[in-house]
Every structure is written in C-alpha cells, then in structure tokens.
N, C-alpha and C positions, 0 to 999 in steps of 0.2 A: 177647706180652701182658704187661701189668704185673700181677704177682701177688706176694703175700706181702711187700709193701713195709713197711719200718719207718722211714719218714721222720719225724723228730721235729718235726712241724709246730707243735705247741703250744709247744715249747721256743723256737722262733723267732718266735712270734706277737707278743710285745711290740714287736719291731723293725718287723714288718709293720703293726701297728696304728699305730705312730708315723708310718710312711710314709703310711698311709691318711688319718690326720688331716691331715697336711700337704697331700696332694693334694686332699682335700675342702675344706679351708679355702681353698686356692688357687683351686679351682673357684668357690666362693662369692664370693670377691673379684672374679674375672673376670665373674661373672654380674651383680654390682652396679656394677662400674666400666665395663667394656667394653660390657656389655649384650648383648642378642640381636638377631640379624638376623631379625626376624619376617617371615614370609611374608604374603601378602595375606589368608590365612585368619584371621590373628590381628591384623593391623594395618589392614586395609582398603586399597583401591587397585586398581590394574589390573596384571595380569601377562600379558605377551604373549611367546609363544615363536616365534622366527623361524629359518628355515633359509636360508642364503645360498648362492648358486650358486658363488661363488668364496671362497677363504680370506679372512677378515677378522679384525681384532683388536677387543678391547673398546674401545680408544681410538678406532678409526676409526668405530665405531658411535656412541659418545658425540659425536664430532665431527659426524656426520651429523645428530644431534638438537640440536646446540647452538643453532641459530637457530629452533627449533620450540617449542611449548608444553611439550615434554618434555625441556628442557635439564637438569633435575635428575634424570633417570632413572638408575636403577641397572642396570648392564649386567653380566651374568655369563655366561661360556661354560658350556655343559653338554653332556653326552654326550662322545663321543670327538672329538678335535681334527679328524679328517678329515671329520666330519659337518657342520662349520661351523654349529653351532646356538648361538643366543644367547637368553638369557632377559632380558627388559627389564621392570623393575618401576617404576611411577610412582604418585604420589598422584593421586587422581581430580580432574580439573578440574570446574568447575561444570557444564559441558556436556560429557558424556563419551559420548554415544550413538555418535559416530563416531570414537572414539578409535583403533580398529584401522585404519580407513581413513586417518586423519590421520597416524598414525605410519608406516604403510606408504608413504604418499606422500613423507614426509620422508626415509625411507631410500632410496627409489627415485631421489630427486633426486641422491643421491650415488653410489649403486651401479648405477643403471641399471634401467629398467623390465624386469620379468621376472626380475631377479636376486635378488629377495627374496620369500620365501614365508611368510605368516603361518600357522603350524600350529595355534596354540591361543591363545585369549584368555579370561582370567578376570577378573571384577570383583567386588569385595566392598565394601560401604559401610563407613565407619569405625566406626559404632555396632555393626554386626554383627560386625566384626573384633574390637572390644573385648570384646564379649560372648562370642565364641568363645574368646578368650584366657583370660578368667576361668573359663570352663567347663573348659578344658583343664587349668589348674592344679588345679581342684577334682577333676577326674577322677583325676589322679595322687595327690593327697592321700587321696582316698577309697579308692583301690586299696591304699595302704599300710595304712589303718585296717582294711579288710576282711581283708587278709592277717593282720594282728595278731589279729583275732577268730578267723579260721580256724585259725591255728596254736595259739592258746590252747585252742580246742575240741578239735582233733585230738590234741594232745599235752598240755601243761599250760602255765600262764602263764609259767613260767621260760624256755620256749623262744621265746615270741613276740617279746620285745624284740630278741633277737639277729637273728631272721629279718627283722624290719622295719628294723632298723638297717642290715643288709646291702642291703636294697632302696633305702633312702635313699642309702646310699653309692654304689650303682651308678647311680641316676638322676642324682644331683648331678654325678658325674664325667662322664657322657655329656653333660650340659648344659654343664658347664665346658669340655669339648673343643669343643663347637659354638660357645660364646661366644668361645673363643680363636681359632678358625679363621674365625669370621665366617660359618659355614654357616647356611643358611636354616632357621628353626624354623617348621614348619607342621604341618598335620594328619597328613601322612605320617610325620613324625618323632614325633608323639604316638603313633601306632600302633606305631612301633618301640619307644618307651619302655615302652608297656604290654606288648609282647611280651617285652622284656628283663626286666620285672618277673616275668612268668609263668615265664620260663626260670630266673631266679635263684632264685625260691622253690621251684621243682621240684628244683633242685640241692641246696638247703638241706634240703628235706624228706627226701631220700634219706639224707643224713648223720644227720639227727635221728632218722630211723626206726631206723637201726642203733644209735644211742646208746640209744634206748628199749628195744631188744631186750636190751640188757645192763644195764638199769636196776638189776637185783638186785645187780650187782657194784659199783655206784657208791657211793662214800663220799668224805669230804673228802680222804682220802689217795690214792684211786684214780681220782678223776674225770678228771684230766688224761690218765692212761694209757688209760682207757676211751674218751674222746673221740678221742684220737690214733689208737687202734686202729680206731675207727669210720671216721675219715677215710681211713686207709690201706686198709681193706677195701672202701671204695666208690670208691677213686681210679681204678681201671681203668674203671669204668662212667662216672664223671664225665668223664674225659679223652676217652673214645671218643665220648660224647654231644656234648661241646663241640667236638671236632675235626670231627665229622660236620657239625654245624650251621655251623661256621666255614667249611668247604669250600663249602657252599651259598651263604653270604652273600658269600664271596670271588668266586664266579662271578657273582653279581648285581652286585657292585661293579665288576668289570671288563667284564662283557658286558651288564648290564641296561639300559644307557642312562641318560639324564639323570634320568628320573622316579624310577628306583629307586636311583640312585647314592648319594644321601645317606641313604636308608633303610638300604641295605646297610652304609654306613659306620657309622651309629649301632649297627647290630647287631653289627658286628665289635668295636667298643669294648665294647659291652654283654656279649657272650659272654665276652670276656677278663676284664673286671672282675667279672662275675657268677660265673664259676668261682672266681676269686680270693676274693671276699667270702664265699662259702659255707665256705671253709676258714679264712680268716684274720680274718673279722669275726663271722659268725654263731656259729661254734663257740666261740671264746674268750669272746664275750659271755655265752653260756650258762654257761660255767665260772665266770666272774666273778659272775654272779647266784646260782649255786648256792652258791658259797663265801660270798657276802655275805648270803644269805637269813636265816641264824640271827640276825645282828646287826640286820637290817631288821625281822624279826619281833619281836625283843626291844624295839627302839625303839617299834614300833607298840603293843606291849602296855603300855608305860609311859604312853601318852597318857591 
C-alpha cells in the first residue's frame, strides 16, 4: 500500500497546469471545428441496429443501401467483431412509418433473405432532438453551478472555483476526445458525463477535507506545504478508488457490448482526468486564490 509519500505535487503543478490548458484549448478547438457526432437523441432521425448472419463490412452495408432512400446513411460497427452488428443512422424521410421494413428489404436484396436481423429501431423527431440537446447542455452547466454552491457552503468560497474548474476541465476533455474520435454523443454519454462530474467532485472533496483539517497551520508561507501534505495523505485512497472504478469500466468496455462500449470509454477517460484534476487543477487553484485574496480584497475595498 502507498503510505507516507512525499511527492512534491505542488512543485510540479505549473507544468501540469500548462499541459491542462493546452489539452482543454485543443478540445475546445475540436468541439467547434470538427463538431460532435450527435446521436438521434440530440439530432433527430432514425437509428436501427442490425445483426448479420455472415461477416460484413461497413462498406458493403453502405453499398447495399446505395440505391435506396437511405443512401446517405451513417453505418458504424458496434460490439465485438464476431457479433457482426451494425448501427445505421439516417435522417427521417417524410414518410417514415415503414422505415425498418424498407431498410431490411434493401439489405436482404444484397445479403439474402433471413441473413439480416433488425434488433432495435429508434426514431426521434428533429425538433425533439434539438430540445433534448439544449437540455443536455443546460444539465451539464447547472451541475457545475450546483457543485460550486455546494463546495462554497460545505467549505468556503475559496475552495469552490478550483473544484468547479476541475469539473469543467474533465468535462471538456472527455467531450474533446469524443469530437476527435467521432464517437456518438447521446443520452448515454450524458449520463457518463454526469457520473464523471460526481466522481471528480468526490475526489476533490477528499483532498479539500484534509486541507480543512489543517486549516490552523495554513499561512502564506505554509499553504503549499499543507496542500501538498493533504494530497499525499489521501493519495492511497484516491488511487485505490480510481483503480477499482477503472477495473469495472474496463470490463464494461471489453465485455459490455455495443450499448455500453462508449459509456465505458467515456468513464475510462473521465476517471483518469478526474483523478488528475483533483491533484493538479483543483488544489493549485485553491492555493492561487488563497495567495491572491488579500490583493482582491484590497481592490474591492477601494471601490
């Protein structure tokens, strides 16, 4: 077990903060340039999940749909390769009541009758999808604000900004990875993001709680040592908790199937960056605010 460590985390925090800034800025650029591959939950349309009796490729499925009303369909393999499952996403035509029947017929024309099985069909109207997308972003933003209020109430207002900055850091990086890889952003991933926020804030609270226990020792000359000691004293707990959760989501990633694959992937990225941000984002931010507070208070008093 990791005990009595004396790793100088705060000494190296400027370099890690610079790294975080670069990664977050890169993620924001990807989000606004490449954009997101929204699922039908947020964009509207139809999503159909098929299992094929024989191995097929995405290109063969697109070719089978080329002369149908679904020529512009997005085809993505999901699950393990041996399962031969494909997810097909299309915008809704004007008459979409028989969309599953029409697409299955088009696929059977190429692959043969009985060789294609429609496992799941979901349809969402474009207006509903747009409203769901708006509410999803509001949910994330409100979760940050509520965490800011909670941390300010539980500790004091100097702790809050660092905790929320860590949450924004984690959320933006996970979204940036999804934009980079073109992975689908849907309600399942929203659930993953909210879970990551909860995990990250819990990790941060553990460190902040230890800092508060030593509040009497904190001064301008000792704050870095106190915070560093708090991180080291909670390091074993942090790593064990993160490693345990990581094992679970790795099992989901490799064995959970297509539905849980992207959820588990988001959680893997979130656990790593959440653990990192508690140490190298939230704690240094608290130190910076503590050191800057006398100047801020003086400027405020002069108004």
